[in-house]
C-alpha positions in Angstrom: 110.6 40.1 7.4 109.6 36.7 8.8 105.8 36.3 8.1 105.0 35.4 11.7 107.0 38.3 13.0 105.3 40.7 10.6 101.8 39.3 11.5 102.5 39.5 15.3 103.8 43.1 15.1 100.7 44.2 13.3 98.4 42.5 15.8 100.3 44.1 18.7 100.1 47.5 17.0 96.3 47.1 16.5 95.8 46.0 20.1 97.8 48.9 21.6 96.8 52.1 19.8 98.1 55.4 21.1 101.0 53.7 22.9 104.0 54.8 20.8 106.7 54.2 23.5 105.5 50.6 24.1 105.3 49.8 20.4 108.8 51.3 19.8 110.2 49.0 22.5 108.5 45.9 21.2 109.6 46.6 17.6 113.2 47.3 18.6 113.5 43.9 20.3 111.5 41.8 17.9 113.2 43.1 14.7 116.6 42.1 16.1 115.7 38.6 17.1 114.3 37.5 13.7 117.0 34.8 13.4 115.8 33.0 16.5 112.2 33.3 15.3 113.3 31.8 11.9 114.8 28.8 13.7 111.8 28.2 15.9 108.7 27.8 13.7 106.8 26.4 16.7 106.7 29.9 18.1 103.8 30.8 15.9 101.7 27.9 17.2 102.6 28.9 20.7 101.8 32.6 20.0 105.2 33.4 21.6 105.6 36.9 20.4 102.0 37.9 21.3 102.4 36.4 24.8 105.6 38.1 25.6 104.2 41.5 24.5 101.0 41.0 26.6 101.4 41.9 30.3 100.3 39.2 32.7 98.5 41.9 34.6 97.9 45.6 34.5 96.7 47.4 37.6 95.4 51.0 37.4 94.2 52.8 40.5 93.1 56.1 42.0 95.5 57.9 44.3 93.8 60.6 46.4 95.8 62.7 48.8 95.6 66.0 50.6 98.1 68.9 49.9 99.4 71.3 52.5 96.5 73.7 51.8 93.9 71.0 52.6 93.0 70.5 49.0 92.3 67.0 47.8 94.4 66.0 44.8 93.8 62.9 42.7 96.5 61.1 40.7 96.6 57.9 38.8 98.7 54.9 39.9 100.0 52.0 37.7 101.6 48.7 38.2 102.3 46.5 35.1 103.3 43.0 36.0 104.7 41.9 32.7 106.4 38.6 32.9 107.2 36.3 35.8 108.8 33.4 33.9 112.2 33.8 35.5 111.2 35.0 39.0 109.0 37.4 40.9 108.1 40.6 39.1 110.8 43.3 39.6 111.0 46.8 38.4 110.9 50.4 39.5 108.3 53.0 40.3 108.3 56.3 38.4 106.7 59.5 39.7 106.6 62.0 36.9 103.8 64.0 35.1 104.6 62.2 31.8 103.7 58.8 33.2 100.9 57.0 31.3 100.1 53.4 30.4 102.3 53.5 27.3 105.4 54.6 29.2 104.9 52.1 32.0 104.3 49.3 29.6 107.5 50.2 27.6 109.5 50.3 30.8 108.0 47.0 32.0 108.7 45.3 28.6 112.3 46.5 28.7 112.6 45.3 32.2 111.8 41.7 31.2 114.9 41.5 29.0 117.1 43.6 31.3 116.4 41.3 34.2 117.0 38.2 32.1 120.4 39.5 31.2 121.5 39.8 34.8 121.4 36.0 35.2 119.4 36.5 38.5 115.9 35.1 39.2 113.8 38.2 38.6 110.9 38.8 36.3 109.8 42.1 34.6 107.5 44.8 35.9 107.1 48.6 36.2 104.9 51.0 37.9 104.4 54.6 39.0 102.1 57.6 38.9 101.6 61.0 37.1 102.4 62.6 40.5 105.2 65.2 40.4 107.3 65.3 43.5 109.1 68.5 42.4 108.0 71.5 44.4 106.1 69.3 46.9 106.9 69.4 50.7 108.1 66.3 52.5 104.7 66.0 54.1 102.9 66.1 50.8 105.2 63.5 49.3 104.6 61.3 52.4 100.8 61.6 52.2 100.9 60.7 48.5 103.2 57.7 49.0 101.0 56.4 51.8 97.9 56.7 49.6 99.7 55.0 46.7 100.8 52.1 48.9 97.4 51.7 50.4 96.3 50.3 47.1 99.6 48.9 45.8 100.2 46.7 48.8 97.5 44.3 47.6 99.5 43.4 44.5 103.1 43.1 45.7 105.2 41.0 48.1 108.8 39.7 48.4 107.9 36.5 46.5 105.4 38.1 44.2 106.4 41.6 43.0 109.3 43.7 44.3 109.2 47.4 43.3 112.1 49.8 43.5 112.8 53.4 42.6 113.0 55.2 39.3 112.7 58.8 38.2 111.1 60.8 41.0 111.4 57.9 43.5 114.5 58.0 45.6 115.3 56.8 49.2 112.8 59.3 50.7 109.9 58.0 48.7 110.9 54.3 49.2 111.0 55.0 52.9 107.5 56.4 53.0 106.2 53.5 50.8 107.9 50.9 53.0 106.6 52.4 56.2 103.0 52.3 55.0 103.4 48.7 53.6 104.8 47.6 57.0 101.9 49.2 58.9 99.2 47.7 56.7 100.7 44.2 56.6 101.8 44.2 60.3 104.9 42.3 59.2 108.5 43.3 58.4 109.0 42.0 54.8 112.4 43.5 54.1 112.6 42.2 50.6 109.3 43.8 49.4 110.9 47.0 48.2 114.5 47.7 47.1 116.5 50.9 47.2 115.8 51.2 50.9 118.0 53.3 53.2 120.9 51.4 54.8 119.5 51.9 58.3 116.5 49.6 57.6 117.7 46.9 55.2 119.1 48.6 52.1 122.2 47.5 50.3 125.5 49.4 50.3 126.3 50.5 46.7 122.7 50.5 45.6 122.6 54.2 45.0 125.8 54.0 42.9 124.9 50.8 41.1 123.3 51.9 37.8 125.9 54.5 37.1 128.8 52.2 38.2 127.3 49.3 36.2 127.1 51.5 33.1 130.8 52.3 33.3 131.7 48.6 34.0 129.9 47.7 30.8 131.5 50.5 28.8 134.9 49.4 30.1 134.4 45.9 28.7 132.9 47.1 25.4 135.9 49.5 24.9 138.3 46.8 25.9 136.9 44.5 23.2 137.8 47.1 20.6 141.2 47.9 21.9 140.2 51.1 23.8 140.1 52.2 27.4 138.3 55.0 29.3 141.6 56.6 30.3 142.0 60.0 28.7 138.6 60.0 27.0 136.3 63.0 27.1 132.8 62.1 28.4 129.5 64.0 28.3 126.6 62.7 30.5 123.0 63.8 30.2 121.0 64.0 33.4 122.3 64.8 36.9 120.5 62.3 39.1 121.9 59.1 40.6 122.7 57.4 37.3 124.5 60.4 35.8 126.3 61.3 39.1 127.7 57.9 39.8 128.5 57.2 36.1 130.5 60.4 36.3 132.3 59.3 39.5 133.2 55.8 38.2 134.3 57.2 34.8 136.6 59.6 36.5 138.1 56.8 38.5 139.2 55.2 35.3 140.9 58.3 34.1 138.1 59.8 31.9 137.4 63.5 31.8 133.7 64.3 32.3 133.1 67.8 30.9 129.3 68.1 30.8 126.1 67.2 32.8 122.5 68.4 32.2 119.0 68.5 33.5 115.6 69.2 31.8 116.4 73.0 31.7 119.9 72.9 30.0 123.4 71.7 30.3 126.6 72.8 32.0 130.0 72.5 30.3 133.3 72.7 32.1 136.3 72.3 29.9 138.4 71.6 33.0 136.3 68.7 34.0 133.1 68.7 36.2 133.5 69.4 39.9 131.5 66.3 41.0 131.5 67.1 44.7 129.8 70.4 43.9 127.3 68.7 41.6 126.5 66.3 44.5 125.9 69.2 46.8 123.6 70.9 44.3 121.6 67.8 43.4 121.7 65.5 46.5 121.7 68.2 49.3 120.1 71.3 47.8 117.9 69.7 45.2 118.9 72.5 42.9 119.5 72.9 39.1 122.7 72.3 37.1 122.7 76.1 36.4 123.6 76.6 40.0 127.1 75.2 39.1 128.0 78.7 37.8 127.8 80.1 41.4 131.1 78.3 42.2 132.5 77.9 38.7 131.6 81.1 36.7 134.1 80.0 34.1 131.9 77.1 33.0 129.3 77.5 30.3 125.6 77.0 30.8 123.4 76.4 27.7 119.6 76.5 28.1 117.5 73.9 26.4 115.1 75.5 23.9 113.8 72.7 21.8 113.5 68.9 21.4 117.3 68.3 21.3 119.4 68.8 24.4 122.4 71.1 23.7 124.7 68.6 25.5 124.9 66.5 22.3 126.5 69.4 20.4 129.6 69.2 22.6 132.5 67.4 21.0 133.2 64.2 23.0 134.7 60.7 22.8 131.9 59.0 24.8 128.3 60.1 25.2 126.2 58.7 28.0 122.5 59.5 27.9 121.3 59.0 31.4 118.2 61.2 31.7 115.0 59.8 30.1 113.5 57.9 27.1 114.0 59.2 23.5 116.2 62.1 24.6 118.9 61.4 22.0 117.2 62.0 18.6 118.5 61.4 15.1 119.6 65.1 14.9 121.6 64.7 18.0 123.1 61.4 16.8 124.2 63.1 13.6 125.9 65.8 15.6 127.7 63.3 17.8 128.9 61.3 14.8 130.0 64.5 13.0 132.1 65.4 16.1 133.7 62.0 16.1 132.1 60.2 19.0 133.5 56.8 19.6 130.8 55.2 21.8 127.4 55.9 23.2 126.3 54.2 26.5 122.6 54.2 27.4 122.3 54.8 31.1 118.6 55.7 31.0 115.8 53.4 29.7 115.6 53.6 25.8 117.2 57.1 25.7 118.0 56.9 22.0 115.3 56.9 19.4 115.3 54.0 17.0 116.4 56.3 14.2 119.3 57.5 16.4 120.4 54.0 17.3 120.3 52.8 13.6 122.3 55.9 12.5 125.0 55.4 15.1 125.4 51.8 14.3 125.5 52.6 10.6 128.3 55.1 11.3 130.3 52.5 13.2 129.7 54.1 16.6 129.8 51.5 19.5 126.4 51.5 21.2 125.9 50.0 24.7 122.1 49.3 24.9 120.1 50.2 27.9 118.7 46.8 28.7 122.3 45.6 29.2 124.3 48.7 30.2 121.6 50.0 32.5 121.1 46.7 34.3 123.4 47.4 37.3 120.6 49.0 39.3 118.2 46.1 39.2 121.1 43.6 39.6 122.1 45.3 42.8 118.4 45.4 43.8 118.4 41.6 43.5 121.5 41.5 45.6 119.6 43.6 48.2 116.7 41.1 48.1 119.2 38.3 48.7 120.7 40.1 51.7 117.2 40.7 53.1 116.4 37.0 52.8 119.6 36.0 54.5 119.4 38.8 57.2 123.0 39.4 56.4 124.7 42.3 54.7 127.7 42.6 52.3 130.3 45.3 52.5 130.4 48.0 49.8 133.4 46.4 48.2 131.7 43.0 48.1 128.6 44.4 46.4 130.6 46.4 43.9 132.7 43.3 43.1 129.5 41.3 42.5 128.1 44.1 40.3 131.4 44.2 38.3 131.1 40.5 37.6 127.5 40.7 36.6 128.1 43.6 34.2 131.1 41.8 32.7 129.0 38.7 32.2 126.3 40.7 30.6 128.7 42.2 28.1 130.2 38.8 27.4 126.7 37.5 26.7 125.9 40.4 24.3 129.2 39.9 22.5 128.8 36.1 22.2 125.3 36.4 20.8 126.3 39.2 18.4 129.1 37.0 17.1 126.9 33.9 17.0 124.2 35.5 14.9 126.6 37.2 12.5 126.3 40.8 13.7 129.7 41.4 15.5 130.0 44.7 17.3 126.2 45.2 17.3 125.6 44.9 21.1 122.0 46.2 20.7 121.2 43.0 18.8 123.4 40.9 21.0 121.6 42.0 24.2 118.1 41.3 22.7 119.2 37.9 21.3 120.6 36.7 24.6 117.7 37.8 26.7 115.0 36.7 24.2 116.5 33.2 24.1 116.4 32.9 27.9 112.8 34.1 28.1 111.4 32.0 25.3 113.2 28.9 26.8 111.5 29.5 30.1 108.1 30.1 28.6 108.3 27.0 26.5 109.4 24.9 29.5 106.5 26.2 31.7 103.7 25.7 29.1 100.9 28.0 28.1 100.2 30.0 31.2 
């Protein structure tokens, strides 16, 4: 390993104890861009690796709110403003009990590179809280969001930092957050949050964007290897926006999606998933995938009992992990490869463990990395910001066409860099190389700040 890279990784490890997800994300990027580091010895004097891995700002704050029983509850809020070299900070908010500083930092670090790949002027950030919206009433969620924004508003703005949604933060939560921001600021800053409802400044196709973008990227990756989605069997973990709309777009290209999941287990329908019913379960009833059996008793539901989701035991041509980080382990990767999987597309943020990714690449499986394949959501958020600035709105078809071009360009950048640095077909490395070069160019140009 390059001596400077080795030294920087050790320093970052010592500075960030007890942050395994963050350290995993840093190592995954840095170990694939060694060739760029070798060619730029000045990076050591500039402390380039240390600076990229150190957030520009970390904000942690108390979020007190009152539940429906009158009990005061206290959660912790976070915003990690990681890197603004390309544009204002941009990244989602995650409301989930697992949220801690390590997870928010890993997500923010990934966001820097993801946003750079889009070609749009947005920097990297992430935020959220250990608040769990599941089981809460609308009024409880509203009170929490209002308390959360009462602190967060000080640190964001349409030219400073533009949050969006993530796990646990959908259109409902964004609405409550935006309403409180508008009240405090006494101004209508439409571009301060993205993922808004269409009725007050949101973009058409934003809800579908991450899932659609994943499939656009997969289409291009398969095309580069003489394959298509048509006729392929697909399994998709998760059943939120990313999974649902990846399923929808994959079906439109002739793929047969046979499985979806949630944290409790997975549903397998050999005849192909009834997507309209899944949308009813998840988007209307806020139910569980197990409810699919009520209309389709012939389907098979398998409960999750351990670390590995049962969905990865299903024989498939294409696997799309769209749930959460590190959900696809080495054991699951081995099972997929044993069953002849052709390609894996990361719809969630870092859903494959490093060991799983390494194994899949070693076995010749095509891997579409999250920071590239998952970039459709933030790309469309940037399109939403542009529309807010113009006070003009594109049609659904116009936004989808722009998204398609962006995802195609992202794949081409990944392929070009993988070929340029002698790792053809390794789009994980290609994505990191393309984004890292852009970020380091910008940081070098702007000086030590």
